N, C-alpha and C positions, 0 to 999 in steps of 0.2 A: 592508405589504411583502409581495409575493407569494413563494410558496415552491414547491419541487419535492420530490418524495420521493427520498431516497437509500437504496438498499438495497445492502448488501454481503453477498454470499453465498458460502460455501465448500461443498465437497461434504458436509460434516458438519452445517452449521447456518447460519441467518441471523445474522450477527454484529451488523449494525446496520440499523435501519430507522426513519428519522425524517424529518419535513418540515424542510427546511433552506432558507436564503435563497441559498446559493451552495455549490458543490462545487469544490474544486481538486484536480486529478489530475495525475500526471506520466506521460505517455504516451511511447512510444519516439520521437516527434517533438518532445517538449518538454512544458512545463507548460501546462495548460489550465484556465481558470476557467469554470465552467458556471453560468449563471443560468436562471431559469425561461424557457421559450419558446426554449430553445437549438435550433439546427438539429440534427436527428437525425443521429447518427454512431455508429460503433463504432470503438474504437481499442484496441490492445494497450497494456498498462501495464508500467512498470518496477517494480522493487522499490522502494517508497517509501511514504511516508504519504499517505493520502487525508485532505484537510482539509475538514470541514463547518463552514460559517458559519451560526450560528443567532443572529439579532440581532447583538449586539456580541461574542458568544462564539465561540470556535473550538474544535472537537474534532478530534483526530487519531486515525486508525486505521491501524495498521501492516498493509500489504498486500504480499504476496509475489507480485507479477506478476498476470497474468490479463488480463481484458478489461473495458472499460467500454462499456456501451450507453447512449447518451444519447437520450432522447425529449424531447418538449416539456415535460412536467411530471414526468419521472422519470429518474433515473440508476440503472442496475443494474450493480454491479460483481461479476463472477464471478472469484473468486480461488482459487488453490490453498490459501492460508491467510491469515487475517486475525485481528488481535488488537486489542482495546481496550487503552488504556494500563494499566488496572488488572489486566488478565489477563497482562501481560508479566512473566515471571520474570527479573529483572535479573541475578541470579547465573548462571542458565543462559545468558542471552544473552552475558554477559561471557565465560563459558567457551567458548561457541561461537566468539566473536570471536578468542580466543587460539588455539584449535585451528586455525581457518582461517588466521590469520596465520602460524602455524608451518608449515602445509602449503604455503603460498605461498612461504615462504622456502626450503623444501627441495625444490622441484619445478621441472622444466623448464617454461617458459611454453607449450610446445606440447602438453603432455599433458592428457588429459581430467580427471585429478585436479586439476590446477592451476586449470582453468576451474570445476570444482565447488567448489573452495576459494574462488575469487573470489565465487561466487554465495552461498556460505555466509557469507562475510564481509559482503556487502551485506545479507543478511537480518538478521544480528546487529546490524549498525550501524543499520539501519532500525528495529529493535525498540528499541534503546537510545535513539535519537533521539526516537522516538515516546513512550516512557515519560518522557523528560525528565530 
């Protein structure tokens, strides 16, 4: 079975770099499955997990937005932040989720703080879902 290289990079480090059989990303236009020899493209990403399929196994990586650059044999994801499941602090993510929910309850939907709270909630939920 053919493979492609998946690299997930943040400003601080390379979080993930492996040969995989398939990559599943969630772009702003929807979910996309990427196989080797995919048509080259660049797409902005939503806050979500990136899924790497290796054989019959799946690995999830929590990614907070960014961009995916797809080439024939390589996918590079440039993200503000990214975490492997074992790196996620569940207690910290739960606390961030509660804080964001509280801010959402107490704010006007038109304020900047409300939108920041929504993003914080999405990031916390993504981390918790990725951790499992």
